[in-house]
Wavefront OBJ file of the C-alpha trace (Angstrom):
o trace
v 33.328 129.225 41.565
v 30.452 131.504 42.418
v 31.770 134.831 43.821
v 28.562 135.147 45.855
v 29.380 131.903 47.686
v 32.852 133.237 48.501
v 31.367 136.533 49.738
v 28.880 134.674 51.936
v 31.718 132.566 53.291
v 33.755 135.655 54.147
v 30.840 137.306 55.941
v 30.105 134.148 57.942
v 33.771 133.823 58.908
v 33.843 137.450 60.083
v 30.749 136.882 62.228
v 32.230 133.694 63.669
v 35.563 135.390 64.348
v 33.873 138.285 66.154
v 31.857 135.909 68.370
v 35.000 133.921 69.180
v 37.002 137.044 69.985
v 34.534 138.231 72.629
v 33.652 134.783 73.965
v 30.088 135.111 72.752
v 27.530 132.565 71.617
v 29.182 129.985 69.326
v 28.684 130.928 65.671
v 30.555 128.315 63.625
v 30.920 129.200 59.955
v 32.269 125.799 58.854
v 31.067 122.222 59.234
v 32.561 118.936 58.089
v 29.867 116.310 57.556
v 30.805 112.646 57.331
v 28.107 111.280 55.050
v 29.384 107.745 55.719
v 31.987 105.900 57.759
v 32.208 103.263 55.035
v 35.319 103.205 52.866
v 36.733 101.009 50.114
v 40.254 101.420 51.562
v 41.872 100.594 54.885
v 44.554 103.212 55.445
v 47.133 102.488 58.122
v 46.271 105.598 60.139
v 42.463 105.946 59.757
v 39.846 104.253 61.933
v 36.653 105.686 60.420
v 35.647 102.434 58.656
v 35.622 100.704 62.050
v 33.155 103.243 63.462
v 30.429 102.281 60.985
v 27.149 103.852 62.012
v 23.707 104.347 60.537
v 23.602 106.969 57.783
v 21.103 109.740 57.208
v 18.856 109.389 54.179
v 19.025 111.915 51.359
v 15.863 113.559 52.684
v 17.255 113.767 56.216
v 20.439 115.303 54.828
v 18.352 117.953 53.094
v 16.795 118.809 56.467
v 20.226 118.896 58.094
v 21.529 121.282 55.419
v 18.588 123.625 56.039
v 19.341 123.677 59.773
v 23.069 124.228 59.166
v 22.341 127.162 56.865
v 20.072 128.754 59.466
v 22.763 128.450 62.149
v 25.242 130.354 59.964
v 27.278 127.588 58.319
v 28.550 128.683 54.908
v 31.498 126.336 54.319
v 30.423 122.692 54.163
v 32.931 119.868 53.844
v 31.631 116.481 52.714
v 33.882 113.792 54.160
v 33.860 110.117 55.119
v 34.841 107.314 55.116
v 34.756 107.607 51.372
v 31.797 109.751 50.227
v 31.749 108.163 46.775
v 30.559 104.829 48.176
v 27.168 106.542 48.572
v 25.181 106.223 45.362
v 23.251 109.371 46.237
v 26.405 111.512 46.571
v 25.619 113.603 43.435
v 22.184 114.390 44.882
v 23.722 115.293 48.250
v 26.185 117.678 46.619
v 23.446 119.286 44.550
v 21.393 119.864 47.694
v 24.392 121.582 49.259
v 25.055 123.831 46.265
v 21.379 124.711 45.881
v 21.470 125.923 49.470
v 24.509 128.106 48.699
v 27.346 126.512 50.677
v 30.963 126.825 49.670
v 31.380 123.095 49.119
v 34.446 120.922 49.596
v 34.653 117.146 49.159
v 37.285 114.770 50.544
v 37.691 111.684 48.355
v 40.416 109.111 47.732
v 39.297 109.261 44.040
v 39.696 105.516 43.469
v 35.992 105.304 42.551
v 36.045 108.417 40.382
v 35.975 106.643 37.015
v 32.689 104.919 37.956
v 30.890 108.253 38.358
v 33.204 110.856 36.781
v 30.631 113.652 37.012
v 29.766 113.079 40.687
v 32.067 115.815 42.003
v 31.067 118.480 39.506
v 29.285 120.587 42.137
v 32.306 120.811 44.437
v 34.189 124.106 44.764
v 37.266 122.311 46.108
v 38.272 118.654 46.041
v 40.628 117.283 48.675
v 42.263 113.946 47.930
v 45.291 112.049 49.237
v 48.828 111.426 48.022
v 51.147 109.844 50.542
v 54.926 109.498 50.453
v 56.235 110.878 47.171
v 52.953 110.143 45.391
v 54.296 107.056 43.637
v 52.293 103.840 43.655
v 54.714 102.037 45.989
v 54.876 104.859 48.560
v 51.157 105.594 48.435
v 50.070 101.972 48.761
v 52.452 101.382 51.659
v 50.178 103.560 53.807
v 46.813 103.192 52.102
v 46.773 99.598 50.838
v 46.802 97.744 47.541
v 44.811 99.459 44.815
v 44.698 102.792 46.632
v 46.738 104.461 43.872
v 44.652 103.096 40.986
v 43.186 105.873 38.875
v 43.988 108.644 41.352
v 46.469 110.581 39.215
v 44.211 110.251 36.152
v 41.260 111.515 38.197
v 43.284 114.505 39.406
v 44.306 115.319 35.835
v 40.663 115.154 34.720
v 39.473 117.425 37.525
v 42.231 119.983 36.905
v 41.494 119.923 33.183
v 37.859 120.737 33.997
v 39.006 123.749 35.985
v 38.286 122.356 39.441
v 40.669 123.142 42.272
v 42.348 120.104 43.838
v 44.501 119.889 46.953
v 46.086 116.580 48.000
v 46.572 115.778 51.670
v 49.779 113.968 52.551
v 50.067 112.300 55.959
v 53.614 112.598 57.275
v 55.103 109.555 58.993
v 58.801 109.388 58.182
v 59.477 113.151 57.969
v 61.789 112.765 54.968
v 62.304 116.115 53.246
v 63.566 114.495 50.035
v 60.371 112.446 49.786
v 58.318 115.619 50.333
v 60.268 117.392 47.596
v 59.517 114.595 45.119
v 55.831 114.847 45.998
v 55.885 118.609 45.509
v 57.510 118.185 42.107
v 54.725 115.783 41.140
v 52.109 118.222 42.472
v 53.540 121.089 40.417
v 53.269 118.982 37.255
v 49.682 118.056 38.124
v 48.746 121.661 38.894
v 47.629 121.004 42.473
v 48.683 121.980 45.987
v 49.775 119.718 48.836
v 48.584 120.026 52.418
v 50.927 118.145 54.747
v 49.509 116.647 57.941
v 51.255 115.060 60.884
v 50.064 111.545 61.598
v 47.586 111.655 64.472
v 47.343 109.313 67.435
v 45.301 108.828 70.630
v 41.716 109.271 69.385
v 38.886 106.912 68.293
v 38.949 108.219 64.717
v 42.599 107.272 64.106
v 44.697 104.128 64.446
v 48.227 102.919 63.977
v 51.431 103.990 65.657
v 54.161 106.438 64.818
v 57.379 104.955 63.414
v 59.607 103.447 66.131
v 62.533 105.620 67.016
v 60.732 108.857 66.147
v 62.757 111.845 67.301
v 60.756 114.996 67.972
v 63.646 117.282 67.065
v 63.839 115.608 63.647
v 60.085 116.021 63.149
v 60.222 119.694 64.072
v 63.116 120.239 61.663
v 61.047 118.621 58.891
v 58.241 121.148 59.380
v 60.780 123.990 59.408
v 62.100 122.715 56.080
v 58.595 122.645 54.630
v 58.032 126.245 55.692
v 61.252 127.215 53.919
v 60.089 125.395 50.781
v 56.721 127.166 50.979
v 58.447 130.557 51.111
v 60.467 129.556 48.049
v 57.255 128.966 46.111
v 56.719 125.213 46.430
v 53.173 123.948 45.832
v 52.359 123.791 49.553
v 48.768 124.668 50.415
v 49.405 124.589 54.172
v 49.752 128.054 55.709
v 53.028 129.366 57.086
v 51.488 129.796 60.537
v 50.348 126.169 60.480
v 53.803 124.884 59.496
v 55.447 127.051 62.145
v 53.065 125.694 64.792
v 54.056 122.144 63.895
v 57.731 123.139 63.982
v 57.134 124.072 67.636
v 55.007 121.054 68.615
v 56.541 119.515 71.769
v 55.773 115.815 71.294
v 54.278 114.189 68.182
v 53.353 111.118 70.226
v 50.558 113.247 71.673
v 48.353 114.865 69.046
v 46.105 116.861 71.370
v 46.740 118.535 74.704
v 44.899 120.502 77.373
v 47.063 123.526 78.122
v 46.276 126.234 80.654
v 45.525 129.556 78.986
v 44.956 128.132 75.486
v 41.716 128.519 73.534
v 40.412 126.352 70.723
v 37.894 127.372 68.079
v 36.396 123.871 67.813
v 32.665 124.147 68.322
v 32.876 127.924 68.173
v 34.229 128.476 64.675
v 33.867 125.007 63.172
v 32.340 121.637 64.006
v 32.117 118.023 62.857
v 28.947 116.062 62.066
v 28.853 112.263 62.086
v 26.769 110.109 59.708
v 23.695 110.155 61.976
v 23.657 113.940 62.300
v 25.308 114.360 65.685
v 27.462 117.452 66.013
v 30.836 117.310 67.773
v 33.309 120.154 68.384
v 35.669 118.539 65.849
v 36.323 115.127 64.293
v 39.049 114.420 66.822
v 36.569 114.723 69.697
v 34.075 112.263 68.204
v 33.271 109.744 70.903
v 35.159 111.576 73.648
v 33.213 114.844 73.987
v 29.546 115.716 74.270
v 27.503 115.717 71.050
v 24.306 117.416 69.896
v 21.584 115.939 67.663
v 21.566 118.622 64.993
v 18.308 117.363 63.475
v 16.525 118.098 66.750
v 18.520 120.563 68.840
v 20.315 123.889 68.545
v 24.098 123.701 68.640
v 24.418 127.096 70.320
v 21.893 126.209 73.023
v 22.746 122.528 73.596
v 26.514 122.238 73.265
v 28.223 122.035 76.680
v 31.162 124.296 75.590
v 33.532 121.618 76.909
v 36.311 119.876 74.974
v 38.897 117.349 76.197
v 41.747 119.372 74.663
v 42.448 122.928 73.523
v 45.557 122.680 71.343
v 46.555 120.054 68.787
v 48.719 119.047 65.851
v 45.742 117.623 63.943
v 45.933 119.035 60.410
v 42.441 120.414 59.678
v 41.766 121.554 63.235
v 45.147 123.250 63.574
v 44.671 125.071 60.263
v 41.190 126.202 61.305
v 42.512 127.403 64.649
v 45.118 129.461 62.819
v 42.208 131.222 61.096
v 41.000 132.371 64.508
v 44.366 133.162 66.087
v 46.055 134.846 63.098
v 43.093 135.853 60.930
v 44.824 138.235 58.510
v 47.693 136.006 57.376
v 45.655 132.792 57.573
v 42.718 134.186 55.599
v 45.102 135.463 52.932
v 46.636 131.993 52.616
v 43.198 130.351 52.489
v 42.188 132.616 49.625
v 45.340 131.798 47.674
v 45.457 128.046 48.372
v 41.845 126.972 48.574
v 39.457 129.571 47.181
v 40.861 131.519 44.250
l 1 2 3 4 5 6 7 8 9 10 11 12 13 14 15 16 17 18 19 20 21 22 23 24 25 26 27 28 29 30 31 32 33 34 35 36 37 38 39 40 41 42 43 44 45 46 47 48 49 50 51 52 53 54 55 56 57 58 59 60 61 62 63 64 65 66 67 68 69 70 71 72 73 74 75 76 77 78 79 80 81 82 83 84 85 86 87 88 89 90 91 92 93 94 95 96 97 98 99 100 101 102 103 104 105 106 107 108 109 110 111 112 113 114 115 116 117 118 119 120 121 122 123 124 125 126 127 128 129 130 131 132 133 134 135 136 137 138 139 140 141 142 143 144 145 146 147 148 149 150 151 152 153 154 155 156 157 158 159 160 161 162 163 164 165 166 167 168 169 170 171 172 173 174 175 176 177 178 179 180 181 182 183 184 185 186 187 188 189 190 191 192 193 194 195 196 197 198 199 200 201 202 203 204 205 206 207 208 209 210 211 212 213 214 215 216 217 218 219 220 221 222 223 224 225 226 227 228 229 230 231 232 233 234 235 236 237 238 239 240 241 242 243 244 245 246 247 248 249 250 251 252 253 254 255 256 257 258 259 260 261 262 263 264 265 266 267 268 269 270 271 272 273 274 275 276 277 278 279 280 281 282 283 284 285 286 287 288 289 290 291 292 293 294 295 296 297 298 299 300 301 302 303 304 305 306 307 308 309 310 311 312 313 314 315 316 317 318 319 320 321 322 323 324 325 326 327 328 329 330 331 332 333 334 335 336 337 338
């Protein structure tokens, strides 16, 4: 990892944090760009493949990256769908690294063995391991074949010296299952970021398990925080886990609460496959968007969001960066950067 990229990222985050603190002009430092809605899997909780839209060409993506750099973005997440369904993904990642972004890629890794060098430019690779990471548990949520080659791909990436974090979507809130996954992660040399299953937005689908008890869910997140303090391979921050341990109702993933502030659109944003910017992925289709190939985010974004507090994994973790910057930034360095 290039120390200069990390330094640029830190400076951009500080600028974004300062603008957020004083309620100034939005200066997001991070963007997640869905290069495609297409995916070779059909996970029980993800609706992105059903949103299929036109995709920017490689040349248009190069223009987008130039505009993102000029607006102050220094962390760029390449997401989908499944990014590896795009044959030009290696070229897209090279464009991003040539620009100087700290680059993350979300991939299910089932297509990794077809193009094993495609992710070489990434500073951080985020993949998925559900349940306890076994084939049966993983495929229960993500479908037949979703486990094929994933562990081998992780082992290859770790052996190359690339940092890998696996995202695990929590449905049953079984601490014993989480412990088995963490044991597997420790053997693989990766971290696990746990996410609550999300509901009530166009980008997600599926329902929470019948009979879900919020008190049980909150206890699960408390247990994870205890495991993190004991040294388990949990990438999620303590502040994030504590926020989930206080979440009032997991049947509602996002809420509009008087007096709350959200950093979506101000510290981070989401970009769909046609280059429209949204405050975050969860607001895609329900908030105002900006054509980032034509317009300025700072000048054109309405500053309005349908919610201001949520249990949605990435957005909650990013908000922690803006509400508890010292502890959250320290965790980010340890879990995702260094």
